[in-house]
N, C-alpha and C positions, 0 to 999 in steps of 0.2 A: 613691481611687475612679476618678479620670480614667485612671490607668494600667491598671486592670483593664478598663475600657471600651475603651481603645485596643487592648488585646490581644485582646479578644473580637471587635471589629468590624474591626480592621485586619489581622488575620492572614489569610493566604491558604491556610492549612491547613484543608481542608474535611473534618472528621471523619476525619483520618488519611490521606486520599487524597494521594498524592504527585504532584507535577507535575514535568515534566522540568526539568532544569537548562539554563542557557544553553549549556553545553558540549554536552549531548546534542542540543539543538535545532540547534546549529550543525553538528554532525556529520551529523545527519539531513538538513539543508538541503544541505550540500555533497554528500553521497551522492546525493540526489535530482537535483541538477544534473548530476553526473557520469553518472548512469544515464539521464538524458534526452539528454545530448550524445552518448553512445556510439552508439546506433542512428541518430541523426541524421547523424553524420559517416560512419558505415559506409554508409548509403544514399546520401547526397549526394555522397560522394567515389567511389562505385562500387567500394568495396573488396570487397564481396560482393554477389551477386545471387541471385535465386531462393530456394531452400530455406535456404541458408546465411544470407541476410539475414533471412529470416523467423525462423529459429532465434535469431539475435542479438536481434531485436526482442522475441521472446517471453521469452527468458531475462532480458533487462534489465527487461521489464515485470513479471515475477514478482519480481525483486529489488527493483524500485521499490515494489511492493505490500508486500513484507516490511518495507522501510525505513519506509514510511508507518505500518504497523501497530505496529512496535516503537518508533520514535522519536516519533511524533506522537499516536498513539492510545493509547499506554501499555499495550498489550496484555499485556506481560510483567510489569507492575507490579500487576496486578489481584489483590486479596486476597479478593474475593467469589467465590461460585461462578461458574463459567465459562459463565454463560448467554449473555453477549455473544459469547464464542468459538463457542459452539454455533450461535447465530443467524448469525454470520459464516460458519461452515462451510456451513450450510444455504443461505445466499444464494450462496455460491460454487458449490455444486452446481447450483443453479437457473441461475445465469449461464452456467456451463460447458455445461449441457445445452442452453440456448437458443442459445448461440453455435455449439456443435458441430452442433446440429440445423439451424441456418440455413446453415452452411457446407455441410453434407451435401446439403441441398435445392438450394442454388445450384449445386453441382458436378454433381449427378445430374439436375437439371432441364435442363441445357444439352445433354445427350446426345440426339442425334437418334434417333428410333425408326423 
């Protein structure tokens, strides 16, 4: 009986939901560090300026977002309906709209009339 209780209470398997392995967490962590260092070095070393630097920052930010979603949020391992994915997409649309609108207002508000 003690063995059965140990299996019921000591198991980390929550109703079939899988958690990442140490290997996947390590890969995600290393990718996150690399994707943080790349734009930092590009800007601090002056390798790129202006739109090229902004493009590198944006591309690495998107890649960083994907790494976080795939390796740490386990988005690809979901077996339930994709409600979380739909909520995430809606949040992204709202964030992009707010950021793009803010940039648009800042750019066109500085134009002298």
